[in-house]
C-alpha positions as CSV (number, residue, x, y, z in Angstrom):
1,X,-118.7,-163.3,7.5
2,X,-115.7,-161.2,6.6
3,X,-112.1,-162.0,7.6
4,X,-112.1,-159.2,10.1
5,X,-115.0,-160.7,12.0
6,X,-113.0,-164.0,12.3
7,X,-109.8,-162.2,13.6
8,X,-109.0,-163.1,17.2
9,X,-109.8,-160.5,19.8
10,X,-106.8,-161.4,22.0
11,X,-103.6,-159.9,20.5
12,X,-101.6,-162.8,21.8
13,X,-103.9,-165.5,20.3
14,X,-101.6,-165.7,17.2
15,X,-98.6,-166.6,19.4
16,X,-100.6,-169.2,21.3
17,X,-101.7,-170.8,18.1
18,X,-98.2,-170.7,16.7
19,X,-96.4,-172.0,19.8
20,X,-99.2,-174.2,21.3
21,X,-98.7,-177.2,18.9
22,X,-95.0,-177.2,19.7
23,X,-95.7,-177.8,23.4
24,X,-93.8,-174.6,24.3
25,X,-95.4,-172.8,27.2
26,X,-95.8,-169.1,26.7
27,X,-95.8,-167.7,30.2
28,X,-97.8,-164.5,30.9
29,X,-99.4,-164.5,27.5
30,X,-102.9,-165.4,28.6
31,X,-103.5,-162.4,30.8
32,X,-101.0,-159.9,31.9
33,X,-100.9,-159.5,35.7
34,X,-102.3,-156.4,37.4
35,X,-100.5,-157.1,40.7
36,X,-97.7,-154.6,41.3
37,X,-95.9,-157.1,43.6
38,X,-95.9,-159.7,40.9
39,X,-94.5,-157.2,38.4
40,X,-91.8,-156.2,40.9
41,X,-90.9,-159.9,41.3
42,X,-90.7,-160.4,37.6
43,X,-88.5,-157.3,37.2
44,X,-86.2,-158.6,40.0
45,X,-85.9,-162.0,38.3
46,X,-85.2,-160.4,34.9
47,X,-82.5,-158.2,36.4
48,X,-80.9,-161.2,38.0
49,X,-80.8,-162.9,34.6
50,X,-79.4,-159.7,33.1
51,X,-76.6,-159.6,35.7
52,X,-75.8,-163.3,35.1
53,X,-75.7,-162.7,31.4
54,X,-73.5,-159.6,31.8
55,X,-71.1,-161.6,34.0
56,X,-70.9,-164.4,31.4
57,X,-70.3,-161.9,28.7
58,X,-67.5,-160.2,30.6
59,X,-65.9,-163.6,31.3
60,X,-66.2,-164.5,27.6
61,X,-64.5,-161.2,26.6
62,X,-61.7,-161.9,29.1
63,X,-61.2,-165.4,27.7
64,X,-61.0,-164.0,24.1
65,X,-58.5,-161.3,25.2
66,X,-56.4,-163.9,27.0
67,X,-56.3,-166.1,23.9
68,X,-55.4,-163.1,21.7
69,X,-52.6,-162.2,24.0
70,X,-51.4,-165.8,24.0
71,X,-51.5,-165.8,20.2
72,X,-49.6,-162.5,20.0
73,X,-46.9,-163.9,22.4
74,X,-46.5,-167.1,20.4
75,X,-46.3,-165.2,17.1
76,X,-43.6,-162.9,18.6
77,X,-41.6,-165.9,19.9
78,X,-41.8,-167.6,16.5
79,X,-40.6,-164.4,14.7
80,X,-37.8,-164.0,17.2
81,X,-36.7,-167.6,16.7
82,X,-36.6,-167.3,12.9
83,X,-34.7,-164.0,13.1
84,X,-32.2,-165.3,15.6
85,X,-31.5,-168.6,13.9
86,X,-28.9,-168.4,11.1
87,X,-30.0,-169.9,7.7
88,X,-29.2,-173.6,7.4
89,X,-26.8,-173.1,4.4
90,X,-24.6,-170.6,6.3
91,X,-23.9,-172.9,9.2
92,X,-20.8,-174.4,7.5
93,X,-19.1,-171.1,6.7
94,X,-16.6,-169.4,9.0
95,X,-16.6,-165.7,9.3
């Protein structure tokens, strides 16, 4: 027999063989559903996950922006303090 005759007919067989020994379940890989209600349910679940991830991404961005603003404020205060403080050697001199 040639190699083509031994090739699996199921296009997802490769993934099952790859992930099967690891004990990782591959949901929906055996047979895609033909039920429109099940597909709508999955779409709804995935949209919920998408919204949750978007919310977390936005919170992460806000945290990063807050830390960047805090850093900029600290840098500005440090520069103002070094500019406003006379050098140590000039403290003994009188104008």
